[in-house]
C-alpha positions in Angstrom: 14.6 71.3 211.3 13.0 74.3 213.1 14.9 77.5 212.5 15.1 80.2 215.2 15.8 83.7 214.1 17.4 86.0 216.8 17.9 89.7 216.2 20.6 91.5 218.2 22.2 88.0 218.4 25.6 89.2 219.7 24.0 91.3 222.5 23.1 90.2 226.0 19.7 88.6 225.5 20.3 87.7 221.8 23.5 85.7 222.6 21.8 84.0 225.6 19.0 83.1 223.2 21.5 81.7 220.6 23.2 79.6 223.3 19.9 78.4 224.8 18.4 77.2 221.5 21.7 75.8 220.0 22.1 73.7 223.2 18.6 72.3 222.6 19.5 71.3 219.1 17.9 74.0 217.0 19.6 75.8 214.1 19.8 79.5 215.0 20.1 82.3 212.5 21.5 85.5 214.0 21.0 89.0 212.8 23.4 91.6 214.3 25.4 94.4 212.6 27.1 95.6 215.8 25.2 98.9 216.0 25.9 98.8 219.8 29.4 100.1 218.9 27.9 102.9 216.9 25.7 103.8 219.8 28.2 103.6 222.7 31.7 103.4 221.2 34.4 100.7 220.7 34.2 99.5 224.3 30.6 98.4 223.8 31.3 96.4 220.6 29.7 93.0 220.5 32.1 91.4 218.0 33.8 89.5 220.8 30.5 87.8 221.6 29.7 87.1 218.0 33.0 85.4 217.5 32.6 83.3 220.6 29.2 82.1 219.3 30.6 81.2 215.9 33.4 79.3 217.6 31.2 77.5 220.1 28.4 76.4 217.8 29.8 76.0 214.3 27.2 75.1 211.7 24.4 75.3 214.3 24.7 79.1 214.3 24.5 81.2 211.1 25.3 84.9 211.4 24.1 87.8 209.2 25.7 91.2 209.8 22.7 93.1 208.4 20.5 96.0 209.6 17.0 95.2 210.7 15.8 98.3 208.9 17.0 96.9 205.5 13.8 95.5 204.1 15.4 93.7 201.2 18.1 92.0 203.2 15.7 90.9 206.0 13.2 89.6 203.3 16.1 87.5 201.8 16.9 85.9 205.2 13.2 85.1 205.8 12.7 83.7 202.3 15.8 81.6 202.6 14.3 79.6 205.5 10.6 80.1 204.8 8.1 78.1 206.9 11.0 76.3 208.6 11.1 79.4 210.8 9.3 78.5 214.0 10.4 81.4 216.3 11.6 84.9 216.0 13.2 86.5 219.1 13.6 90.2 218.5 16.1 91.8 220.9 17.9 94.3 218.5 17.4 97.8 219.6 18.7 101.3 220.4 18.4 100.9 224.2 19.4 104.3 225.7 17.3 107.3 226.9 20.1 109.7 226.5 21.3 108.4 223.1 17.8 108.6 221.7 17.6 112.3 222.3 20.9 112.9 220.4 19.6 111.1 217.3 15.8 110.6 217.3 15.5 109.5 213.7 18.0 106.6 214.2 16.4 105.6 217.5 12.9 105.5 216.1 13.8 103.8 212.8 15.8 101.1 214.6 13.2 100.4 217.4 9.9 101.0 215.6 10.6 100.6 211.8 12.9 97.7 212.3 10.3 95.9 214.4 7.7 96.5 211.6 10.0 95.0 209.0 10.4 91.9 211.1 6.7 91.5 211.8 5.7 92.0 208.2 8.2 89.4 207.0 6.9 87.0 209.7 3.3 87.6 208.6 4.0 87.1 204.9 6.5 84.2 205.0 6.1 82.3 208.3 2.8 83.4 209.9 2.6 80.3 212.1 5.9 81.2 213.8 6.0 82.6 217.3 7.2 86.2 217.6 8.7 87.4 220.9 9.7 91.0 221.4 12.1 92.3 224.0 10.2 95.3 225.1 10.9 97.5 228.2 9.3 98.8 231.3 10.0 102.3 229.9 6.8 102.0 228.0 5.2 103.1 231.3 7.1 106.4 231.1 7.6 108.2 234.4 4.2 107.2 235.8 5.9 104.9 238.4 7.6 108.0 239.8 4.3 109.3 241.2 3.9 106.3 243.5 4.0 107.0 247.2 7.5 106.0 248.1 9.2 106.0 251.5 12.9 106.9 251.9 15.0 104.3 253.7 18.7 104.3 254.5 19.8 102.7 251.2 16.7 102.7 249.0 13.3 104.0 248.1 10.5 101.6 249.0 6.8 101.3 248.7 4.5 100.7 251.6 3.7 97.1 252.4 0.0 97.8 252.1 0.2 99.3 248.6 -1.2 97.3 245.7 2.1 97.5 243.9 4.1 96.1 246.9 4.5 92.9 244.9 5.6 94.9 241.9 4.1 96.9 239.1 1.7 94.9 236.9 0.5 95.3 233.3 -2.5 97.3 234.2 -0.5 100.5 234.7 -1.3 103.0 232.0 1.2 103.8 229.3 -0.6 107.1 228.5 -0.2 110.7 229.7 3.4 110.3 230.9 6.9 111.3 229.9 8.6 108.3 228.3 11.8 109.8 226.8 12.2 109.4 223.1 13.6 105.9 223.6 10.5 105.0 225.5 8.3 106.3 222.7 10.0 104.3 220.0 9.7 101.1 222.2 6.0 101.9 222.8 5.5 102.0 219.0 7.2 98.7 218.6 5.4 97.1 221.6 2.0 98.1 220.2 2.9 96.9 216.7 3.7 93.5 218.2 0.4 93.4 220.0 -1.5 94.6 216.9 0.0 91.9 214.6 -1.3 89.4 217.1 -4.8 90.9 217.5 -5.3 91.9 213.8 -3.7 89.0 212.1 -4.1 86.3 214.8 -0.3 85.8 215.1 1.2 84.4 218.2 3.1 87.4 219.5 4.3 88.6 222.9 5.9 91.7 224.3 8.0 91.1 227.3 8.4 94.4 229.2 11.7 93.9 231.0 13.1 95.7 233.9 16.9 95.6 234.0 18.2 92.7 231.9 21.7 91.6 232.9 24.3 88.8 232.8 27.9 88.1 232.0 27.6 88.6 228.2 26.5 92.2 228.5 28.8 94.7 226.8 28.0 97.3 229.4 28.5 101.0 228.7 27.8 104.2 230.7 24.5 104.8 228.9 23.3 101.2 229.0 24.0 98.1 231.0 23.6 99.0 234.7 25.1 96.0 236.6 27.6 95.0 234.0 29.1 98.5 233.7 29.0 99.1 237.4 31.0 95.9 238.0 33.4 96.8 235.2 34.1 100.2 236.7 34.6 98.7 240.1 37.1 96.1 238.7 39.0 98.6 236.5 39.0 101.7 238.7 37.0 103.7 236.1 35.0 106.6 237.7 31.3 106.0 237.9 28.5 108.6 238.0 25.3 108.1 240.0 22.5 110.3 238.6 19.9 111.7 241.0 17.4 110.2 243.6 20.2 110.1 246.2 21.5 106.9 244.7 18.6 105.1 246.3 16.7 104.3 243.0 15.6 100.7 242.9 15.7 98.3 240.0 14.8 94.6 239.7 17.3 92.7 237.7 16.7 89.5 235.7 19.5 87.3 234.5 19.6 86.7 230.7 19.2 82.9 231.2 16.0 83.3 233.3 14.5 85.7 230.6 15.3 83.4 227.7 13.9 80.5 229.6 10.7 82.5 229.9 10.8 82.9 226.1 11.2 79.2 225.8 8.1 78.5 228.0 6.1 80.9 225.9 7.3 79.3 222.6 6.3 75.8 223.8 2.7 77.0 224.5 2.2 80.3 222.7 -0.7 82.8 223.1 -1.9 85.6 220.9 -0.9 89.3 221.5 0.3 88.8 225.1 2.0 91.4 227.2 4.1 90.5 230.2 6.0 92.5 232.8 9.1 90.5 233.4 12.1 91.1 235.7 13.6 90.0 238.9 10.6 91.0 240.9 10.9 90.8 244.7 13.3 87.9 244.2 16.1 89.9 242.6 16.3 93.7 243.1 18.6 96.4 244.5 19.1 100.1 244.8 22.1 101.9 243.3 23.8 102.2 246.7 23.1 98.5 247.4 24.6 97.5 244.1 27.7 99.5 244.7 28.2 97.7 248.1 27.7 94.3 246.4 30.2 95.1 243.7 32.8 96.4 246.1 32.5 93.3 248.3 32.8 90.9 245.3 35.7 92.7 243.6 37.4 93.6 246.9 37.9 97.1 245.5 36.4 100.5 246.2 34.4 102.1 243.4 35.4 105.6 242.5 31.9 107.2 242.1 30.5 110.7 242.1 26.9 111.9 242.7 25.2 114.0 240.1 22.1 115.8 241.4 20.2 115.7 238.1 18.5 112.4 237.3 18.2 111.1 233.7 15.0 112.2 231.9 12.3 109.5 232.2 14.3 107.5 234.7 12.5 105.5 237.3 12.9 106.1 241.0 11.5 102.7 241.9 10.8 99.8 239.6 10.0 96.2 240.7 8.1 94.0 238.2 5.0 92.1 239.2 5.6 88.8 237.3 2.5 87.0 238.6 0.7 87.1 235.2 3.5 85.3 233.4 3.9 82.8 236.3 0.1 82.1 236.2 0.3 81.3 232.5 3.6 79.3 232.8 3.8 77.9 236.4 6.8 75.7 235.8 9.0 78.7 235.1 11.0 80.2 238.0 13.7 82.8 238.6 17.0 81.2 239.5 19.5 84.1 239.8 19.5 86.6 242.7 21.5 89.9 242.7 24.6 88.4 244.4 24.6 85.5 242.0 24.3 87.8 239.0 27.2 90.1 240.1 29.5 87.2 241.1 29.0 85.7 237.6 29.6 89.0 235.9 32.8 89.3 237.9 34.2 85.8 237.3 33.3 85.7 233.6 35.0 89.0 232.8 38.2 89.0 234.8 40.1 88.0 231.7 38.5 90.8 229.5 38.5 93.7 232.0 41.5 93.3 234.3 
């Protein structure tokens, strides 16, 4: 039986990966020690999601509460399953700009060193396996902020004649830009994943995501845009909007659509690929537009305040150009728009949040 290893398996993309592959009959080995609670506090704990996976999938899902930086423990997991491992989906990370600046050593060792540990075990133990890395659009730093943007009533937008009107593609440079320390640690991991593909001929891919979202997100103030926004709307928790007049734009991809993209790559893998992946023009919104959507769905007013200072390294406008991935895997499509995503976050979490 093919074994799928998923790191960060109780998080948003990790748990979606567990569900997706368990439903297809694979045995999934999850690695997650709930560091999200360490990063963002008790409210961000993923234990509820881990327990739900164990309950739903029984012996199909095996959970290991270990740290991806622990070379001995990770080697033990890989050696246990050996060449039966056919896919590694690496989603474990420290995901916040602001948190990274508070503890750069932990941020870098989790994001960069942890990725190296996983890649090296893959190379030594199951080199034929496919390695998929959940990277980020933050590898481009603040370069997107120098695009010529037009201010509209509710959002910043790029001119229809601009080459990036369909979204930002993989040709944008990752050099000579302010990344934030989080962005730097993810760049290191992203390039490691590429290099193990190019140097060793391994089948690797870095998926540079925009905003990743869905009902299983343990959203917190420092990470989890739509999930935390809906949670604040539903519970009456005050919300802060940071900079850019609240008109900053993000594309948002549902966790199912992203994991389905992983599946398409797994079925027909390539070497050392890089893909910008997100909601593209199909699924995007500004901060102000997202607030309006949440208020309409929850039938409540959000208590929010505007802070003039933006977060360091934050993008004013990001929409992913996903045409490269679609050209390689034309049968894959986005299925969730912004309203669909927010309605699902609302309905799935009424019992937890209200």
